N, CA, C and O atoms as a GROMACS GRO file, in nm:
protein
  400
    1MET      N    1   0.827  -0.778   0.155
    1MET     CA    2   0.768  -0.649   0.181
    1MET      C    3   0.738  -0.584   0.046
    1MET      O    4   0.801  -0.614  -0.055
    2PHE      N    5   0.640  -0.495   0.048
    2PHE     CA    6   0.595  -0.433  -0.076
    2PHE      C    7   0.577  -0.283  -0.058
    2PHE      O    8   0.533  -0.237   0.047
    3VAL      N    9   0.611  -0.209  -0.161
    3VAL     CA   10   0.580  -0.067  -0.170
    3VAL      C   11   0.468  -0.055  -0.272
    3VAL      O   12   0.484  -0.094  -0.388
    4LEU      N   13   0.355   0.000  -0.229
    4LEU     CA   14   0.242   0.023  -0.318
    4LEU      C   15   0.238   0.173  -0.345
    4LEU      O   16   0.213   0.252  -0.254
    5GLU      N   17   0.261   0.212  -0.468
    5GLU     CA   18   0.256   0.353  -0.505
    5GLU      C   19   0.129   0.379  -0.584
    5GLU      O   20   0.106   0.319  -0.689
    6LEU      N   21   0.046   0.468  -0.531
    6LEU     CA   22  -0.078   0.506  -0.598
    6LEU      C   23  -0.052   0.636  -0.673
    6LEU      O   24   0.010   0.728  -0.619
    7THR      N   25  -0.097   0.642  -0.796
    7THR     CA   26  -0.092   0.766  -0.873
    7THR      C   27  -0.234   0.796  -0.919
    7THR      O   28  -0.299   0.712  -0.982
    8TYR      N   29  -0.281   0.915  -0.888
    8TYR     CA   30  -0.416   0.952  -0.929
    8TYR      C   31  -0.426   0.957  -1.081
    8TYR      O   32  -0.338   1.010  -1.149
    9THR      N   33  -0.534   0.902  -1.132
    9THR     CA   34  -0.563   0.902  -1.274
    9THR      C   35  -0.687   0.986  -1.302
    9THR      O   36  -0.735   0.993  -1.416
   10ALA      N   37  -0.739   1.050  -1.198
   10ALA     CA   38  -0.858   1.135  -1.206
   10ALA      C   39  -0.831   1.257  -1.118
   10ALA      O   40  -0.738   1.255  -1.038
   11PRO      N   41  -0.910   1.361  -1.132
   11PRO     CA   42  -0.893   1.479  -1.047
   11PRO      C   43  -0.901   1.446  -0.898
   11PRO      O   44  -0.974   1.355  -0.859
   12VAL      N   45  -0.827   1.519  -0.817
   12VAL     CA   46  -0.821   1.496  -0.672
   12VAL      C   47  -0.960   1.504  -0.609
   12VAL      O   48  -0.986   1.437  -0.509
   13VAL      N   49  -1.049   1.584  -0.665
   13VAL     CA   50  -1.184   1.594  -0.607
   13VAL      C   51  -1.256   1.458  -0.612
   13VAL      O   52  -1.337   1.429  -0.524
   14ARG      N   53  -1.226   1.376  -0.711
   14ARG     CA   54  -1.285   1.241  -0.715
   14ARG      C   55  -1.228   1.154  -0.604
   14ARG      O   56  -1.300   1.075  -0.543
   15ALA      N   57  -1.097   1.168  -0.578
   15ALA     CA   58  -1.036   1.094  -0.467
   15ALA      C   59  -1.096   1.141  -0.334
   15ALA      O   60  -1.127   1.059  -0.248
   16ASP      N   61  -1.112   1.272  -0.319
   16ASP     CA   62  -1.170   1.324  -0.195
   16ASP      C   63  -1.310   1.270  -0.172
   16ASP      O   64  -1.348   1.243  -0.057
   17ALA      N   65  -1.387   1.252  -0.278
   17ALA     CA   66  -1.523   1.200  -0.265
   17ALA      C   67  -1.525   1.055  -0.216
   17ALA      O   68  -1.624   1.010  -0.158
   18LEU      N   69  -1.416   0.982  -0.240
   18LEU     CA   70  -1.406   0.841  -0.199
   18LEU      C   71  -1.320   0.821  -0.075
   18LEU      O   72  -1.295   0.707  -0.035
   19MET      N   73  -1.273   0.931  -0.014
   19MET     CA   74  -1.174   0.921   0.093
   19MET      C   75  -1.224   0.839   0.213
   19MET      O   76  -1.147   0.760   0.267
   20LYS      N   77  -1.348   0.854   0.256
   20LYS     CA   78  -1.397   0.776   0.370
   20LYS      C   79  -1.392   0.626   0.341
   20LYS      O   80  -1.351   0.547   0.426
   21GLU      N   81  -1.433   0.587   0.219
   21GLU     CA   82  -1.427   0.446   0.180
   21GLU      C   83  -1.282   0.398   0.174
   21GLU      O   84  -1.252   0.287   0.217
   22HIS      N   85  -1.194   0.481   0.120
   22HIS     CA   86  -1.052   0.447   0.109
   22HIS      C   87  -0.992   0.426   0.248
   22HIS      O   88  -0.917   0.331   0.270
   23ILE      N   89  -1.024   0.515   0.341
   23ILE     CA   90  -0.971   0.503   0.478
   23ILE      C   91  -1.024   0.378   0.546
   23ILE      O   92  -0.949   0.311   0.618
   24ALA      N   93  -1.149   0.344   0.525
   24ALA     CA   94  -1.205   0.220   0.582
   24ALA      C   95  -1.131   0.099   0.526
   24ALA      O   96  -1.102   0.004   0.599
   25TRP      N   97  -1.101   0.103   0.396
   25TRP     CA   98  -1.024  -0.005   0.331
   25TRP      C   99  -0.885  -0.013   0.391
   25TRP      O  100  -0.836  -0.123   0.419
   26LEU      N  101  -0.819   0.102   0.411
   26LEU     CA  102  -0.687   0.103   0.475
   26LEU      C  103  -0.695   0.040   0.614
   26LEU      O  104  -0.614  -0.045   0.650
   27ASP      N  105  -0.795   0.083   0.691
   27ASP     CA  106  -0.810   0.033   0.829
   27ASP      C  107  -0.822  -0.119   0.833
   27ASP      O  108  -0.768  -0.183   0.923
   28GLU      N  109  -0.893  -0.177   0.737
   28GLU     CA  110  -0.907  -0.323   0.732
   28GLU      C  111  -0.771  -0.391   0.715
   28GLU      O  112  -0.743  -0.491   0.781
   29SER      N  113  -0.687  -0.337   0.628
   29SER     CA  114  -0.557  -0.399   0.603
   29SER      C  115  -0.459  -0.374   0.718
   29SER      O  116  -0.372  -0.456   0.743
   30TYR      N  117  -0.473  -0.259   0.786
   30TYR     CA  118  -0.393  -0.239   0.907
   30TYR      C  119  -0.434  -0.340   1.014
   30TYR      O  120  -0.348  -0.401   1.078
   31ALA      N  121  -0.564  -0.358   1.032
   31ALA     CA  122  -0.614  -0.453   1.133
   31ALA      C  123  -0.570  -0.596   1.102
   31ALA      O  124  -0.547  -0.675   1.194
   32ALA      N  125  -0.558  -0.628   0.974
   32ALA     CA  126  -0.515  -0.762   0.933
   32ALA      C  127  -0.363  -0.779   0.941
   32ALA      O  128  -0.312  -0.889   0.919
   33GLY      N  129  -0.291  -0.672   0.974
   33GLY     CA  130  -0.145  -0.680   0.986
   33GLY      C  131  -0.072  -0.674   0.854
   33GLY      O  132   0.046  -0.707   0.848
   34VAL      N  133  -0.140  -0.632   0.748
   34VAL     CA  134  -0.078  -0.627   0.615
   34VAL      C  135  -0.011  -0.492   0.589
   34VAL      O  136   0.100  -0.488   0.535
   35PHE      N  137  -0.075  -0.383   0.627
   35PHE     CA  138  -0.017  -0.250   0.606
   35PHE      C  139   0.056  -0.206   0.731
   35PHE      O  140   0.008  -0.227   0.843
   36ILE      N  141   0.174  -0.144   0.712
   36ILE     CA  142   0.250  -0.095   0.828
   36ILE      C  143   0.274   0.055   0.824
   36ILE      O  144   0.313   0.113   0.925
   37ALA      N  145   0.251   0.120   0.710
   37ALA     CA  146   0.262   0.265   0.699
   37ALA      C  147   0.196   0.309   0.569
   37ALA      O  148   0.194   0.235   0.471
   38SER      N  149   0.142   0.432   0.569
   38SER     CA  150   0.081   0.485   0.447
   38SER      C  151   0.069   0.636   0.459
   38SER      O  152   0.076   0.692   0.569
   39GLY      N  153   0.051   0.701   0.345
   39GLY     CA  154   0.030   0.845   0.346
   39GLY      C  155   0.027   0.903   0.206
   39GLY      O  156   0.056   0.835   0.108
   40ARG      N  157  -0.008   1.030   0.200
   40ARG     CA  158  -0.013   1.104   0.074
   40ARG      C  159   0.126   1.135   0.025
   40ARG      O  160   0.218   1.154   0.104
   41LYS      N  161   0.141   1.140  -0.107
   41LYS     CA  162   0.265   1.189  -0.165
   41LYS      C  163   0.260   1.342  -0.163
   41LYS      O  164   0.153   1.402  -0.159
   42ASN      N  165   0.377   1.402  -0.166
   42ASN     CA  166   0.388   1.547  -0.172
   42ASN      C  167   0.477   1.583  -0.288
   42ASN      O  168   0.598   1.558  -0.280
   43PRO      N  169   0.426   1.641  -0.396
   43PRO     CA  170   0.293   1.698  -0.410
   43PRO      C  171   0.186   1.589  -0.415
   43PRO      O  172   0.216   1.472  -0.441
   44ARG      N  173   0.063   1.630  -0.390
   44ARG     CA  174  -0.049   1.536  -0.376
   44ARG      C  175  -0.097   1.485  -0.511
   44ARG      O  176  -0.193   1.536  -0.568
   45ASP      N  177  -0.026   1.385  -0.561
   45ASP     CA  178  -0.069   1.320  -0.686
   45ASP      C  179  -0.092   1.172  -0.665
   45ASP      O  180  -0.098   1.094  -0.760
   46GLY      N  181  -0.107   1.132  -0.538
   46GLY     CA  182  -0.129   0.993  -0.504
   46GLY      C  183  -0.084   0.965  -0.363
   46GLY      O  184  -0.087   1.053  -0.277
   47GLY      N  185  -0.041   0.841  -0.339
   47GLY     CA  186   0.002   0.802  -0.206
   47GLY      C  187   0.096   0.683  -0.211
   47GLY      O  188   0.125   0.629  -0.317
   48VAL      N  189   0.144   0.644  -0.092
   48VAL     CA  190   0.236   0.531  -0.079
   48VAL      C  191   0.191   0.447   0.041
   48VAL      O  192   0.151   0.500   0.144
   49ILE      N  193   0.198   0.316   0.025
   49ILE     CA  194   0.165   0.222   0.132
   49ILE      C  195   0.278   0.122   0.143
   49ILE      O  196   0.326   0.070   0.042
   50LEU      N  197   0.323   0.095   0.265
   50LEU     CA  198   0.418  -0.014   0.290
   50LEU      C  199   0.337  -0.133   0.342
   50LEU      O  200   0.260  -0.120   0.437
   51ALA      N  201   0.356  -0.247   0.277
   51ALA     CA  202   0.279  -0.367   0.312
   51ALA      C  203   0.372  -0.485   0.332
   51ALA      O  204   0.481  -0.492   0.276
   52VAL      N  205   0.326  -0.579   0.413
   52VAL     CA  206   0.400  -0.702   0.434
   52VAL      C  207   0.315  -0.820   0.390
   52VAL      O  208   0.193  -0.821   0.404
   53GLY      N  209   0.383  -0.919   0.337
   53GLY     CA  210   0.314  -1.039   0.292
   53GLY      C  211   0.407  -1.127   0.214
   53GLY      O  212   0.507  -1.080   0.159
   54GLU      N  213   0.376  -1.253   0.208
   54GLU     CA  214   0.458  -1.349   0.136
   54GLU      C  215   0.413  -1.366  -0.009
   54GLU      O  216   0.487  -1.421  -0.091
   55ASP      N  217   0.293  -1.320  -0.040
   55ASP     CA  218   0.231  -1.352  -0.167
   55ASP      C  219   0.197  -1.226  -0.245
   55ASP      O  220   0.106  -1.152  -0.207
   56ARG      N  221   0.268  -1.200  -0.354
   56ARG     CA  222   0.243  -1.081  -0.435
   56ARG      C  223   0.100  -1.080  -0.489
   56ARG      O  224   0.036  -0.976  -0.496
   57GLU      N  225   0.051  -1.198  -0.528
   57GLU     CA  226  -0.084  -1.206  -0.581
   57GLU      C  227  -0.186  -1.155  -0.480
   57GLU      O  228  -0.281  -1.085  -0.518
   58ARG      N  229  -0.168  -1.189  -0.353
   58ARG     CA  230  -0.260  -1.141  -0.249
   58ARG      C  231  -0.251  -0.989  -0.234
   58ARG      O  232  -0.353  -0.922  -0.217
   59ILE      N  233  -0.132  -0.935  -0.239
   59ILE     CA  234  -0.114  -0.789  -0.229
   59ILE      C  235  -0.183  -0.721  -0.347
   59ILE      O  236  -0.246  -0.616  -0.331
   60GLU      N  237  -0.172  -0.780  -0.465
   60GLU     CA  238  -0.240  -0.724  -0.583
   60GLU      C  239  -0.392  -0.728  -0.566
   60GLU      O  240  -0.460  -0.634  -0.606
   61GLU      N  241  -0.445  -0.834  -0.506
   61GLU     CA  242  -0.590  -0.844  -0.480
   61GLU      C  243  -0.634  -0.736  -0.382
   61GLU      O  244  -0.739  -0.674  -0.401
   62ILE      N  245  -0.555  -0.714  -0.279
   62ILE     CA  246  -0.587  -0.611  -0.180
   62ILE      C  247  -0.588  -0.474  -0.247
   62ILE      O  248  -0.680  -0.395  -0.224
   63ALA      N  249  -0.488  -0.446  -0.328
   63ALA     CA  250  -0.481  -0.316  -0.398
   63ALA      C  251  -0.601  -0.298  -0.491
   63ALA      O  252  -0.656  -0.189  -0.499
   64ALA      N  253  -0.641  -0.403  -0.558
   64ALA     CA  254  -0.755  -0.395  -0.650
   64ALA      C  255  -0.886  -0.366  -0.577
   64ALA      O  256  -0.979  -0.312  -0.636
   65ALA      N  257  -0.892  -0.401  -0.449
   65ALA     CA  258  -1.012  -0.378  -0.370
   65ALA      C  259  -1.021  -0.236  -0.315
   65ALA      O  260  -1.124  -0.197  -0.260
   66ASP      N  261  -0.915  -0.158  -0.329
   66ASP     CA  262  -0.917  -0.017  -0.286
   66ASP      C  263  -1.026   0.055  -0.363
   66ASP      O  264  -1.030   0.047  -0.486
   67PRO      N  265  -1.116   0.126  -0.295
   67PRO     CA  266  -1.219   0.202  -0.367
   67PRO      C  267  -1.162   0.298  -0.472
   67PRO      O  268  -1.224   0.321  -0.575
   68PHE      N  269  -1.044   0.353  -0.447
   68PHE     CA  270  -0.980   0.438  -0.547
   68PHE      C  271  -0.956   0.360  -0.676
   68PHE      O  272  -0.983   0.409  -0.785
   69ALA      N  273  -0.905   0.238  -0.663
   69ALA     CA  274  -0.878   0.155  -0.781
   69ALA      C  275  -1.008   0.107  -0.845
   69ALA      O  276  -1.023   0.111  -0.967
   70ALA      N  277  -1.102   0.063  -0.762
   70ALA     CA  278  -1.228   0.010  -0.812
   70ALA      C  279  -1.309   0.114  -0.889
   70ALA      O  280  -1.385   0.080  -0.980
   71HIS      N  281  -1.292   0.241  -0.853
   71HIS     CA  282  -1.365   0.350  -0.919
   71HIS      C  283  -1.280   0.425  -1.021
   71HIS      O  284  -1.319   0.532  -1.069
   72GLY      N  285  -1.164   0.370  -1.055
   72GLY     CA  286  -1.080   0.430  -1.159
   72GLY      C  287  -1.018   0.563  -1.123
   72GLY      O  288  -0.992   0.646  -1.211
   73VAL      N  289  -0.992   0.584  -0.994
   73VAL     CA  290  -0.934   0.710  -0.948
   73VAL      C  291  -0.781   0.704  -0.943
   73VAL      O  292  -0.714   0.807  -0.948
   74CYS      N  293  -0.726   0.583  -0.932
   74CYS     CA  294  -0.580   0.571  -0.923
   74CYS      C  295  -0.532   0.445  -0.994
   74CYS      O  296  -0.609   0.352  -1.021
   75ALA      N  297  -0.403   0.445  -1.022
   75ALA     CA  298  -0.334   0.326  -1.072
   75ALA      C  299  -0.230   0.289  -0.968
   75ALA      O  300  -0.174   0.376  -0.901
   76TYR      N  301  -0.206   0.160  -0.953
   76TYR     CA  302  -0.107   0.110  -0.857
   76TYR      C  303   0.019   0.064  -0.927
   76TYR      O  304   0.013   0.002  -1.034
   77ARG      N  305   0.132   0.094  -0.866
   77ARG     CA  306   0.260   0.034  -0.903
   77ARG      C  307   0.307  -0.038  -0.777
   77ARG      O  308   0.326   0.024  -0.672
   78ILE      N  309   0.326  -0.169  -0.787
   78ILE     CA  310   0.365  -0.250  -0.671
   78ILE      C  311   0.507  -0.299  -0.690
   78ILE      O  312   0.540  -0.364  -0.790
   79THR      N  313   0.591  -0.268  -0.591
   79THR     CA  314   0.732  -0.309  -0.594
   79THR      C  315   0.758  -0.398  -0.475
   79THR      O  316   0.735  -0.359  -0.360
   80GLU      N  317   0.806  -0.519  -0.502
   80GLU     CA  318   0.843  -0.610  -0.394
   80GLU      C  319   0.990  -0.593  -0.363
   80GLU      O  320   1.072  -0.577  -0.454
   81PHE      N  321   1.025  -0.596  -0.233
   81PHE     CA  322   1.166  -0.591  -0.196
   81PHE      C  323   1.188  -0.677  -0.071
   81PHE      O  324   1.094  -0.709   0.002
   82ILE      N  325   1.313  -0.712  -0.049
   82ILE     CA  326   1.351  -0.792   0.067
   82ILE      C  327   1.411  -0.697   0.170
   82ILE      O  328   1.518  -0.639   0.147
   83ALA      N  329   1.344  -0.681   0.282
   83ALA     CA  330   1.386  -0.587   0.387
   83ALA      C  331   1.494  -0.652   0.472
   83ALA      O  332   1.465  -0.709   0.578
   84THR      N  333   1.618  -0.642   0.427
   84THR     CA  334   1.730  -0.705   0.500
   84THR      C  335   1.783  -0.619   0.614
   84THR      O  336   1.860  -0.667   0.697
   85LYS      N  337   1.743  -0.494   0.620
   85LYS     CA  338   1.782  -0.404   0.728
   85LYS      C  339   1.660  -0.321   0.766
   85LYS      O  340   1.589  -0.270   0.680
   86THR      N  341   1.636  -0.308   0.897
   86THR     CA  342   1.521  -0.233   0.946
   86THR      C  343   1.560  -0.152   1.070
   86THR      O  344   1.662  -0.179   1.134
   87ALA      N  345   1.478  -0.053   1.101
   87ALA     CA  346   1.489   0.015   1.229
   87ALA      C  347   1.451  -0.084   1.338
   87ALA      O  348   1.377  -0.179   1.312
   88PRO      N  349   1.501  -0.064   1.460
   88PRO     CA  350   1.469  -0.159   1.567
   88PRO      C  351   1.318  -0.182   1.584
   88PRO      O  352   1.276  -0.294   1.615
   89GLU      N  353   1.238  -0.078   1.565
   89GLU     CA  354   1.093  -0.090   1.582
   89GLU      C  355   1.029  -0.180   1.475
   89GLU      O  356   0.917  -0.227   1.494
   90LEU      N  357   1.099  -0.204   1.366
   90LEU     CA  358   1.047  -0.287   1.257
   90LEU      C  359   1.120  -0.420   1.245
   90LEU      O  360   1.110  -0.488   1.143
   91ALA      N  361   1.194  -0.456   1.348
   91ALA     CA  362   1.276  -0.578   1.343
   91ALA      C  363   1.195  -0.703   1.310
   91ALA      O  364   1.248  -0.796   1.251
   92SER      N  365   1.069  -0.706   1.348
   92SER     CA  366   0.989  -0.825   1.320
   92SER      C  367   0.963  -0.843   1.170
   92SER      O  368   0.920  -0.950   1.128
   93PHE      N  369   0.989  -0.740   1.090
   93PHE     CA  370   0.968  -0.748   0.945
   93PHE      C  371   1.098  -0.775   0.868
   93PHE      O  372   1.097  -0.787   0.746
   94LYS      N  373   1.210  -0.786   0.942
   94LYS     CA  374   1.339  -0.810   0.876
   94LYS      C  375   1.340  -0.945   0.808
   94LYS      O  376   1.288  -1.043   0.861
   95GLN      N  377   1.401  -0.949   0.690
   95GLN     CA  378   1.404  -1.072   0.610
   95GLN      C  379   1.548  -1.111   0.577
   95GLN      O  380   1.639  -1.028   0.578
   96GLU      N  381   1.565  -1.238   0.549
   96GLU     CA  382   1.693  -1.291   0.504
   96GLU      C  383   1.688  -1.306   0.352
   96GLU      O  384   1.584  -1.337   0.296
   97LEU      N  385   1.800  -1.285   0.288
   97LEU     CA  386   1.809  -1.311   0.145
   97LEU      C  387   1.792  -1.461   0.119
   97LEU      O  388   1.839  -1.542   0.199
   98PRO      N  389   1.727  -1.498   0.011
   98PRO     CA  390   1.712  -1.641  -0.019
   98PRO      C  391   1.848  -1.710  -0.028
   98PRO      O  392   1.943  -1.656  -0.086
   99GLY      N  393   1.856  -1.828   0.030
   99GLY     CA  394   1.979  -1.907   0.024
   99GLY      C  395   2.084  -1.864   0.124
   99GLY      O  396   2.198  -1.909   0.116
  100GLN      N  397   2.048  -1.780   0.219
  100GLN     CA  398   2.149  -1.737   0.317
  100GLN      C  399   2.114  -1.782   0.456
  100GLN      O  400   2.188  -1.753   0.550
   0.00000   0.00000   0.00000
């Protein structure tokens, strides 16, 4: 599982101008089963996306395709973690530690 943290590197008005494209990009990854939650940070200096996948390189490619990233509006910080405990609704994303 991955936490994608977006931090705006340009004024919010530039992000707002790309918001429809960004939402379409989000929708594609939700439809593909890669994204499971997302939203704005508070205060509004970026956003957070929870993603699932086995391949960090693929997650990095998806992040690079975000119109915000492609147009230099945000920078991504991607953190991979092993979801060993989940809420019942997210049980299908639960993972085992390697070697266990």
